[in-house]
C-alpha positions in Angstrom: 0.0 0.0 0.0 1.3 3.5 -0.9 1.7 6.1 1.8 -1.5 8.1 1.7 0.2 11.4 2.5 3.2 11.6 0.2 2.9 15.3 -0.1 2.7 17.9 2.6 -0.8 19.2 3.1 -2.3 22.0 5.2 -5.9 23.0 5.9 -7.6 26.4 5.9 -11.0 28.1 5.7 -11.8 31.2 3.7 -15.3 31.4 5.2 -15.8 32.4 8.9 -18.6 29.9 9.4 -16.4 27.0 8.3 -13.3 27.7 10.4 -14.3 25.3 13.2 -15.2 22.6 10.8 -11.9 22.9 9.0 -9.9 22.9 12.3 -11.8 19.8 13.6 -11.2 17.9 10.3 -7.5 18.8 10.4 -7.1 17.6 13.9 -9.0 14.4 13.2 -6.7 13.5 10.3 -3.4 14.9 11.7 -3.0 17.9 9.4 -2.0 21.4 10.3 -4.5 24.2 10.1 -3.2 27.5 8.8 -4.5 31.1 8.2 -1.9 31.6 5.5 -3.0 31.6 1.9 0.4 30.3 0.7 1.9 28.2 3.5 5.0 26.0 3.2 3.2 23.0 1.9 2.5 21.3 -1.4 -1.3 21.4 -1.2 -3.8 23.5 0.7 -7.3 22.1 1.5 -9.7 25.0 1.4 -13.1 25.0 3.2 -14.9 27.6 1.2 -18.4 29.0 1.7 -20.2 26.5 -0.6 -17.6 23.8 -1.3 -14.3 22.2 -0.4 -11.3 22.3 -2.8 -7.6 21.7 -2.9 -5.0 24.2 -4.2 -1.5 23.3 -5.5 0.6 25.8 -3.6 3.6 25.7 -5.9 1.3 26.6 -8.8 -0.4 29.7 -7.4 -1.9 30.8 -10.7 -3.9 27.6 -11.1 -7.4 27.5 -9.7 -8.3 25.3 -6.7 -9.6 21.9 -7.7 -12.9 20.6 -6.4 -15.3 17.9 -7.5 -18.5 18.8 -9.2 -20.8 16.2 -10.7 -23.5 18.5 -12.1 -21.7 20.8 -14.4 -18.9 20.8 -17.0 -17.9 17.7 -18.9 -19.2 15.2 -16.3 -22.5 17.0 -16.0 -22.8 16.9 -19.8 -21.9 13.2 -19.8 -24.4 12.4 -17.1 -27.2 14.3 -18.8 -26.6 12.3 -22.0 -25.7 8.9 -20.4 -27.8 5.9 -21.2 -27.5 2.2 -20.6 -26.9 1.8 -24.3 -24.1 4.4 -24.8 -22.1 3.9 -21.6 -19.7 1.0 -21.8 -19.5 1.0 -18.0 -23.2 0.4 -17.7 -22.9 -2.6 -20.1 -19.9 -3.9 -18.2 -21.6 -3.9 -14.8 -24.8 -5.4 -16.3 -27.0 -2.4 -15.8 -30.0 -3.0 -18.0 -33.8 -3.0 -18.0 -35.5 -2.0 -14.8 -33.4 -4.2 -12.5 -32.0 -2.4 -9.4 -28.3 -3.0 -9.3 -26.1 -2.7 -6.2 -22.5 -1.8 -7.1 -19.5 -1.6 -4.7 -17.0 0.9 -6.2 -13.9 -0.3 -4.2 -11.5 2.3 -5.7 -13.7 5.4 -5.6 -11.0 7.9 -6.6 -12.8 11.0 -8.0 -16.1 9.2 -8.0 -17.0 9.9 -11.6 -17.8 6.4 -12.8 -19.9 5.9 -9.6 -21.8 9.0 -10.4 -22.6 7.8 -13.9 -23.9 4.5 -12.6 -26.0 6.3 -10.0 -27.4 8.6 -12.8 -28.4 5.4 -14.6 -30.2 4.0 -11.6 -27.7 1.9 -9.8 -27.2 2.1 -6.0 -23.5 2.6 -5.4 -21.3 2.3 -2.3 -18.0 4.1 -2.8 -15.0 2.9 -0.7 -12.1 5.4 -0.4 -9.1 5.1 2.0 -7.6 8.5 1.4 -9.0 11.0 3.9 -8.5 13.9 1.5 -10.3 12.2 -1.4 -13.1 11.1 1.0 -13.5 14.7 2.1 -13.8 16.0 -1.5 -16.1 13.1 -2.4 -18.4 13.8 0.5 -18.6 17.5 -0.3 -19.4 16.8 -4.0 -22.0 14.2 -3.2 -23.7 16.6 -0.7 -23.9 19.3 -3.4 -25.3 16.9 -6.0 -29.0 16.4 -5.1 -31.2 14.5 -5.6 -28.9 11.6 -6.7 -27.1 11.7 -3.4 -29.6 9.2 -2.0 -28.3 6.6 -4.5 -24.6 7.0 -3.4 -23.1 6.0 -0.1 -19.5 6.9 0.7 -17.4 5.0 3.2 -13.9 6.1 4.3 -12.1 2.8 4.8 -9.6 0.3 3.5 -11.4 -1.5 0.7 -9.7 -4.9 1.1 -10.6 -5.0 4.8 -14.2 -3.8 4.2 -14.9 -6.3 1.5 -13.7 -9.1 3.8 -15.7 -8.0 6.8 -18.9 -6.9 5.1 -19.4 -8.5 1.7 -17.5 -11.8 2.2 -19.3 -12.3 5.5 -22.6 -11.5 3.8 -23.4 -8.6 6.1 -24.1 -6.5 3.0 -25.4 -7.9 -0.3 -24.1 -6.6 -3.6 -24.3 -7.6 -7.2 -21.1 -6.1 -8.6 -17.7 -5.1 -7.3 -16.0 -2.4 -9.5 -12.3 -1.7 -9.5 -10.4 1.1 -11.2 -7.0 0.9 -9.6 -4.4 3.6 -10.0 -1.3 1.9 -11.5 2.1 3.5 -12.0 2.2 5.9 -14.9 4.1 4.2 -17.8 4.5 7.2 -20.0 6.4 10.2 -18.6 5.6 12.3 -21.6 1.9 11.8 -21.9 -0.2 14.8 -21.0 -1.9 14.3 -17.7 -4.9 16.3 -16.5 -4.6 18.5 -13.5 -7.0 16.3 -11.4 -5.0 13.2 -12.2 -1.7 14.8 -11.1 -3.4 15.7 -7.8 -4.8 12.2 -7.5 -1.4 10.6 -8.0 0.3 13.0 -5.7 -2.2 12.4 -2.9 -2.8 8.7 -3.3 0.1 7.3 -5.3 -0.2 4.0 -7.1 -2.4 1.2 -5.8 0.4 -1.3 -5.4 -2.0 -3.6 -3.5 -4.5 -3.7 -6.4 -3.9 -7.4 -7.0 -4.6 -8.2 -3.3 -7.8 -6.1 -3.6 -8.9 -8.0 -6.7 -8.3 -11.3 -4.8 -10.4 -10.1 -2.0 -13.1 -9.2 -4.5 -12.9 -12.8 -6.0 -13.6 -14.2 -2.5 -16.8 -12.3 -2.2 -20.3 -13.6 -3.0 -21.0 -11.3 -6.0 -22.0 -12.4 -9.5 -19.8 -10.0 -11.3 -16.4 -8.2 -10.9 -15.5 -5.5 -13.3 -11.9 -4.1 -13.6 -11.2 -1.0 -15.6 -7.9 -1.0 -17.4 -6.0 1.0 -20.1 -6.8 -0.5 -23.5 -3.4 -2.1 -23.9 -2.6 -3.0 -20.3 -2.1 -6.5 -19.0 -4.9 -8.1 -17.0 -4.9 -7.3 -13.3 -3.9 -10.9 -12.4 -2.1 -13.4 -14.6 -3.8 -16.2 -12.7 -7.4 -15.3 -13.5 -8.7 -14.5 -17.0 -11.8 -12.3 -17.5 -14.9 -13.9 -18.9 -14.9 -11.2 -21.5 -13.8 -7.6 -22.1 -15.6 -4.6 -23.4 -13.3 -2.2 -25.2 -13.4 1.5 -25.7 -10.9 3.8 -27.4 -8.6 4.4 -24.4 -9.9 1.9 -21.8 -11.5 -1.5 -21.5 -13.6 -3.2 -18.9 -12.5 -6.7 -18.0 -15.6 -8.6 -16.8 -15.4 -11.6 -14.4 -18.7 -13.5 -14.1 -18.9 -15.5 -10.9 -21.3 -18.2 -9.7 -22.8 -17.2 -6.3 -23.7 -19.9 -3.8 
């Protein structure tokens, strides 16, 4: 498992009514609270009036990044998403009027989970990074009315799957994995949010162990998102089939549940 705080991070609030909330969160997760706008840190978490964002301090001319599921490219995608045009929906088996329960065990920025919720699935997001969990919680709370279809849990996904799904305390139809693997190309253009994601979370070096935990759970389907030309997540288990897009593919593992 990568260290979850590879970069130095501080916390602030630029709205008086959120100062106490910001301080309590900082203490809870062992970060320093500051009143400085440009402290000696790599990133600054900002509790603003109506949202929570994160600013790259060493790039002061870039805007703070925050998650938003209702506007921009994701809002456009969600508005036009259908079970027919979304490869992700086909991969998880979301069709007809069936209510599908999906465990997104590598929540990350939560965008795939949001598309699934838009299309009618009930999604549980698992995220072990406290910073990403904070940004996810804030974005979900601002994204009514679909917030009722999404549940966020800040936890270690491998442990949670073992103690909740494997033990049948919670039932689910699908486990979805989109692990962050080491970047192979050093010259490829990477979006700002992906740079932040890699800085804060690192690579999921325990992705194979997470996949093996998913295989031990009583779910009928496991879906793993991979770059189009990447190797399978485990050399020991082949997918039942794959659904390919232009840049990514979804490896689908169909399981018999007893």
